[in-house]
Every structure is written in structure tokens, then in C-alpha cells.
N, C-alpha and C positions, 0 to 999 in steps of 0.2 A: 504493500500500500504506500509506504514512504517512498519507495523507488519510483512508483507511478507518479507520485506528487512531484518528484524531482524531474521526471521526464516531461510532465505537463508544464512546469515552470520553465524548463529549458526551451520547450517549443514556443511558449509565449514570447520570451525574450528573443528567441530565434527568429520568429516572424518579424518582429520589429527590426532586428538587425539585418535580416535578409532583405526586407523592403528598402531599408536605408542604404545598404551596401549595393543592392542592384541598381538603385537610382544613382548612387555615387559611381558605380561601375560605368555608367554611360559617359562619365567624364573622361575615363581612360582612353577609349577610342577617339573621343572628341579632341582631347588635349594632345595625344600623340600624333594627331594629324595636323595640328595647328602649330605646335612647338617643335623645334629641332631637338635632336637627341641630347645636345648639350644643355638647352634650355630646360628640358624635362629632367635633366640631371640636377639642375638647381632645385626644381620642385622636390625631387626625390631626396636630395641632401637636406633641405630645410625641414621637410616633413619627418625625416628620420630623427631629427633633433627634438621635435616636439614631445614624443613620449618620454624621453630622458628627462627633459625639463619638468614635465608634469609629475613624474615620480618624485623629484626633488621637492617640488612645491606642495604636493599633497601629503608628503611625509608618512606614507603608509596609513593615513587617517581613514581611508575608506574601509579597510579591513578592521581597523580599530573601532570605527563606528558600528560596523556589523556586530562585532564581538560584544561591545559594551551595551549597545541598544538591545541586543538579543538577551542579555542578562538583566536588563533594567527592570525594576519593579514599579510599574505604574507609568502613566503618561508624563508626569512631572519629571521623572528621572530621565526618560527618553529625550524630552525637550532639552534637558541640561546637557546630555551627551551631544545632541545636535548643535546646540549653541557653542559648546566648547570646541568641538572638532572644526566646525565651519569658521568660527572666529579665528582660530589658530591659522587655518589655511589662508583666509583673506589677508591677515596681517603679514604673513610671510610673502604672499604673492605681490602685494602692493610694494613691499620693500624691494623685491626682485625687479619689478617693472621700473621703479625709480632708478635703480642702478643701470639697467639697460639703456634707458633714455639718456642718462648722464654720460655713458661711455659708448654711445651708439656708433660714432664714426670710427673709433678705435677697433671695435669688434668687427665692423664691416671690413676694415682694411685687413685685419688678421684672417678673415674668412675668404678674402679675395673678392669682396663685393663692394669695393670702394666706389665703383661707378653706379651702383644701385644700393646706397647705404640705407635707403628707406626699407629695404627688405628686412633688415634686422629689427627695427622697432615694430613693423607690422607683425612679424612672426612672434615677437615678444608679447605683443598685445593679444594675439590669438592664444598663446600659452596662458597668459594671465586670466583671460576670460574662461578658458576651459578648466583651469585649476579651480577658479571660484565656483564653477557650476558642478564640480565633481561630487561634493558632499550632498547637495540637493538631489543629484541623480541617485546617489547611494540611498538617500532617504526614500525616494520613490520605490526603489527595489526592495528595501527593507519592509516597507508598508504594503508591498504587493500591488502597487498602483501601476500595473503594466500598461493600461490604456493611455495614461498620461505620458509614461515613459516612451511608448511607441510614437505618440503624437509629436513630442518634442524632437526625438531623434530624426523622424522623417521630415519634419518641418525644417530642421537645420540643413539637411541634404538638398531639399527642394530649393531653399533660398540660395544655397551655394551654387547649385546648377544654374538657376535663373540668372544670377549675377555674372557667372562665367559667360553664359550665352550673350548677355547684354554687352559685356566688355569686349568680347572677341568677335562677335558676329553681328551686333547691331550698331554700336557706336561708330566703328570705322566707316559705315555706310551713311549714317546720319550726319556726322560731323567728324571728318578725319583729323581735325585739329585736337579733338578730345582723346584721340588714341595715339599712344607713342609706341612704336615698334621696339624702341630701346628698352622700354620697361618690361617687355617680354613676359616672363613668368610672374611678374609682380601682380598682374590682374588676378591670377589664381589666388594669391595670398589676400588681396583686398576682398575678393568674394568670400573667402573663408572668414575673414574678420567681421564682415557684415552679418554672416550667418551666426557667428558666435555671439554677437550683440543681441540678435533676435532670441537666441536660446536663453541668454541671461535674463532678458526682460520677461520671458514666459515663466521661467523658474522662480523669479522673484515674486511673481503673483501667486505661486504655489507653496512658497517656503516662508511662511510667517514665523518669525523667531524673535525672541527678546534676548539680546546679547547681555542683558543684566544677569541672565542665568549662566553666563560663562563661569566655569569653575576651574581655577588654577590647580586645585588638588586633584580634580578628575583628569585634567590635562596631563599632569605628571604621570598618572597611572596609564593613560592611553599611550603616551609617548614611550613609556617603558615597554609596553606591548608592541608598539608600532615601529620603534627605532630599528630593530633588526630587519623588519620588512622594508623599511626605507632603504637601508644599506643594500639589502639583497635586490631591491627594485632598481637601484642605481646600476648594480652589476648586470641585472637582467636586461634592462633597456639598453645598456651599453652593448650587450650582445646583439641587440637588434639593429643598432645604427652604426656601430664602429666599423663594420665591414665597408660601408659606403665611404666613410672618412678615409679608411686605409686604401681603398681603390683610388680615391681622388689624389692622394699624396704619394702612392707607390707606383702608379702606372705613368707612362710618358705623358707629359703635360698636354700634348695635342690630342690624346686619346682618352684622357681621364674622365672628363665630364660626360662624354658620350657613353663610356663604359658604365658609369654610374646610372645614366638614364636608361640604358638597355637592361641592366641588372634590376633596377627599380621597377621597370615595367613588367619584367618577367615575374618578379616576386609578387607583383600586384595580382597577376592571374592566380597565383597560388593562395591568394587571400580568401578564397572560398572555403578552404579548409581551416584557415585561421578564424574565419567567421564562425564556424561551428564551435571551435574551441572557445571563442569569446562568448558566444551565447550560452554555452555550457557553464563557463565561469560565472557569468552574471547570475545564473540560477543557483549554481552550486555553492558559491561563497556564503550568501546569507543562509542557505539551507544547512550546510555542514558546520557553520560557525555558531549555530544556535546550540542550546543545551541538548546533549545526546548521551544516552547510556553507552558505555564503551562497546558493549556487545553489538548493539544496533549500529553504531557508527562503523565498526570494522566490516560488518557484513554488507552494509549498503555501499560503503566505499569500494569494497572488492567487486561487487556487482556493477557499480557505476563504471569502473575502469573497463570491464569487459564490454559493456554496451558502447562506451565511448570508442573503443577500438573498432568495433563492428561498423559503426557509422563512419568513422574516419577512413577506414579502408575502402568502404563503398564510395566515398567522395573521391579518394585517390584514384580509384579505377575509373570513375566517371570522367575525371579530367584527363588522365593519361590515355585512355582508350579513344577519346575524342579530342586529342590534343590539337590537331590542325583546325578544329572548329573553335576551340578556346583561343587559339593564337590570333584569330581574326579580331579579337578585342583590341589589339594594338596595331599600329600601322606597320607596313612591311619592313620599314627600316629598323624596327625593334625586334623582328621575329628571329633574328639570328641567334638570340639567346634562349630559344625555347628548349634546347637540349638540356639545360640545367634544371628545368622545372621538376622532373621526377625527384631529383635530389632535394630540392627545396620543399617539396610536399612531404617527403619522408621526415625531414627535419621538423616540419610543422606538426606532424603526428606525434613525434617524440616530445615536442614541447607540451602537448596536451597530456602526455603520460606523466611528465614532471609535475604538471598542475595537479593531477590526481594524487600523486605521491606526496604532495605538499599539505594536503588538508589536515592530516593528523597532527602536525606540529603547530598549525595555526589554531586548530580546535583546542589543543591542550595548552596553548600559550607558550610553547617552546620555539618561538619564532627565530631564535639564533640559528637554527638549522637552515633556514631560508638563505641566510648570508653565506654559510658554508657552500651550499649547492651552487648558487649563482656565481660566486667568486671563482669557484672551481671551473665552471663553464666558461667564464670570461677569460681565464688563463688559456684554455684550449683555443678559444676564438682568436685571441691576439697572436699566439704562437703559430698557429696553422695558417692564418692569413699572411703573416710575415713570410712563412715558408712557401706558400702556394701561389700568392698573387703574382710575384715576378715571373713565374713560369706559366701559369694557367689563366691569368687575368680574373674575370668575374666568376669563371667556373671554379677557380681556387677558393673564392669567397663562399660559394655554395657548399663546397666540400668541407670547408672549415666550420660552416654553420652546422652541418650534419654531425661532424665529430664532436662539436660542443654539446649538442643535444644528447648524443650517446653517452658522453661523459657524465652529464647531469642525471640522466636516467639511472646509470650504474650507481652513482653515489647516493641518490635519493632512495633507491631500493635497498642499498646496504644500511642506511640509517633507519629505514622503516623496519627491516628485519631485526635490527639490534635493539631499538627502543620502543617500537609500537607494532609488533608483528600483525600483519593484516593478511587474511587468507585469499590473496589474489589467485584467480584460476588461470595461471600462466599456460597450463597445458591446453586449455580451451582457447585462450587468446592466440597461442602458437598455431592452432589449427587454422584460424582465420588469417593469420599473417602468411602462412604457407599457401593457403588457397588463393589469397590475393596476389601473392608473388607469381604463382603458376598462371593465373588468368592474365596477369600483366605480360608475362612472357609469351603466352599464346597470342596476345594482341600484336606482337611483332610479326607473326605469321600472316596476318591479314593486311599488312602494310601495302602490298603490291596489288591487292584486289581492286576492282572498280569501286568508286566511292560509295555508292548505295549499298553494294554487297558488303563492303568493309564495315560500314556503320551497322548494318543488320547483324553481322557476326559479332561485332564488339558489344552491341546491345545484348545479344544472347549471353556473352561472357559475364556482363554485369548482372543480368537477371539470375544467372547460376549462383553467383555469390549471395545475392539478396535472398533468394529462395532457400538456399542452404542455411543461412543465418536464422531466418524466420522459423524454419522447421527444427533446426538444432536447438534453439532456445525456446521453442514453443511459444512464440510471441503472438499474443492476441492483437493483431494489427487493428482490427475494427474497434475492439474495446479501447485500445490506446487512443485512436483518433477520436472516439466518442468522448473520452475523458478530457482530451485537449480542447475539443469544441465547447464542452461545458464550462471550462475555465475561461 
């Protein structure tokens, strides 16, 4: 019953994320056909920095909020948790934005954007707005207000898309003097900034709070819980963006930004799998961080990992068996990087495994282990990027990413077995991994077939996996769909 509840919550957040990401996906084919590979490289680089900065500014407070709000006794205490976490994030964020505005030109010069120094303060403003809205978004999740969560997420993407279309496709034809080709990728950032302002406005109408309830003593307790998550988050997001930075500075100058653009566009296609991981995390964090008996927790967590792997492998097969279809998302000039996509997808699956293996120490408050795992992974990322980029370019970055995730899975599993043994059914998971690998290999045999026949054969391979999983696990598909619709 609890597992069905988790599946339903995952589906609810998944629907919102899918709608938002699919809308946002439309920007990828649009922008890759408007911007050069080097201009899109700027977009990739700047957006890779945003998650890193958000981790710093939110200070692990989202998980802290879930943990302490879940334990709170009564509405008054929950409001105190919200006022404390949100007030702390707002204070740190405003200080950050002040520093960026003060040293804007110096930062732009250091990043190689002296000709477009405005990029820096625009991105900083986006980061600040997203940080300020992080805790209100967490509050919506904790309260189960999925409808409002969906609305705000989709609204943000719609506004972003509309503004991009206005800047790149409307303004040049209405009044060419209002459009500067030299500003290039800058209009993408301005569009995002406007969307972030809209999100802040909507959430402020939903997040009534009295900051007089801010509690320094509670903040101290939350920080003790969240600090290891902050440090691990810094290392974790560094894993996500440092490969772009290393590509930029380790490849020949005339190729660097194009390589970053191609790599970023390819990773973008693999975001479908990360999307599932994200929607699972949104549902699973408040679910697993509430009060649980140990026996219930380990059993549900073990089952959750198995079903997570089943769906992840199905998504992997969907993308790889129809790779030439998904490649059409980006312009032809970006498709030379498609051969690295299977590696990126496997790395994304392992990232989700690490997420599953992390819930036990978040739930028990032993968050120092998050720091051990992510720093361990960051070490592998840096070392193997240094070793592989000079020889293999962005393919080396993809391999380094995979090695990093493997290392984190191994360490996470070791810590789990030592401190909080969970009965993961790796024998059953291994069955699905082996079947998925076999079907992926069979997909190579269809490569030379006529397109329609090839797609039909690949669809049959995908159906084999899905039917096998449904029968093996005795999944009541109709019952699950019915429960999701009810939610």
C-alpha cells in the first residue's frame, strides 16, 4: 500500500515534470537551429553553473525542511520551520547577489565574457530568484499540493518559451534595431529571468509567512542536519558541471566552445531519463524522510530500487532503440555527438541508484555519508576527465561521468551494507539489466533494415522487456493507473 502511494506521488510529480520538460524540450531544436554550436556552448556552460550555485544558496535546506516539517507537531511548528528555512535562504541569496553585482565585470573577464558582461548579472539574478523560490516549492511538495506545483512549473516553461520566441523570431522582424546579433545567447538568459520573476510572484501569493516566527535555535538544528548535505551537494553538482568547464579549458581554444555545445546538446537528449529520476526524487524525498519504522523503511526502499531500475531500463531502451528519431531534436551540426548518448544514459541510471542508496542516511540523520559519497565521485570525475579529455574530447567526459557514477554506487552500497543493511533484490535487478543489455545488442542487428521495419523490430524488443517486467513482478497495471487517476 505504501509502495503504491509512492508510485502515485511519483506519477503526479512526473506528469508535471514531463509536461514542463516536453515544453522546454521544444526549445532545444529551436535554439540549436538558431544559435551556433559555440553560442549554444555558452548556454550550456552558464546553465551548468546554475545548479552548483543553487546548492550553495539553498544550503541543503530543502531536505532539512522535509525532515523537520515531517517531524513537526502541529501547524504552528511547521510554520516556524518554514519561516526559519526560507528566511535563512533569502538572507544568504541577497548577500550573494550583492557580491555578484559588485564584482560583475571582474567575473565576466575571468569567464571570458568581457564582451557580454551582462550575462553574469543576468545569470546571477536567475540563480537568486530560483534559490528564493526553492523552499516555497518544497512546501508545496510537503503539503501534497501537486496541482499548484504543476501549474507553476508549467507556467515558468511557457513564459520562457514565449519570451525566447519573441526575442529571436518576432523582434528582428518588427524592429531590427531592438535585436542585437552580438548579444546572441543573452536572449535565452533574459527569457529565463522573466520566467523566474513570474514564478516568484505566483509563489509569493501562495506562501504566506510571518518571519517573526524565525527561530535561531531551530536554524542551528536544521543546519547541523543540512550542512553535510550542503557539502555533498556542492561535490555532487560539481560532478554535473565540471566536465563542461574542463572541456572548455582543456581542448584547443578554437574547438572548445563548440565541443561544449555539442556535448551539452547530447546530454540534453538524455535528460528524459534524468527527468524520471527527478520526478522520483520529488516524490521520494518527502515520502522517505517522514517518520518510518525501520522494518517498513528497508522493505519499501528495497522494492523502490527494483521498480526504479525497471522503468529506467525501459527508458534507456526507448531512447537507444530509436536513437536516430531522438537525434532529430537537435540540429544536424550537433548530431555528431550522438554516439556518446548510451554512455550518458547508463550514467544517469546509476545516478538514480545512488539516490536510492542515499535515503537511509538522510532518514536516520547520518547525512555525513552524503559528503563521503559525492566527494569520492568528484575525485573520479576530475581525475578521469584530466586523463581522457586530451585524447577523446567530449567522449572522454562521458566516460569519466560513467566511472564517477560507478564509483559512487560501489561506495554507497558498501556503506549501506555496513551501517543500514537493506534487502535489495540485486538478483532480480540483475535479470532486468541482463535482459536490457541483450535487447540493446539485438537493436544493432536491425540497424541496416528499412526504416519502418527497423522501428517495428525495435518496438517489439521494447515490448518484450515491458511484458517480461509486468509478468515477472505481477504488476496490476490497470489498478496502478486507476490509483494514479484518483490522486
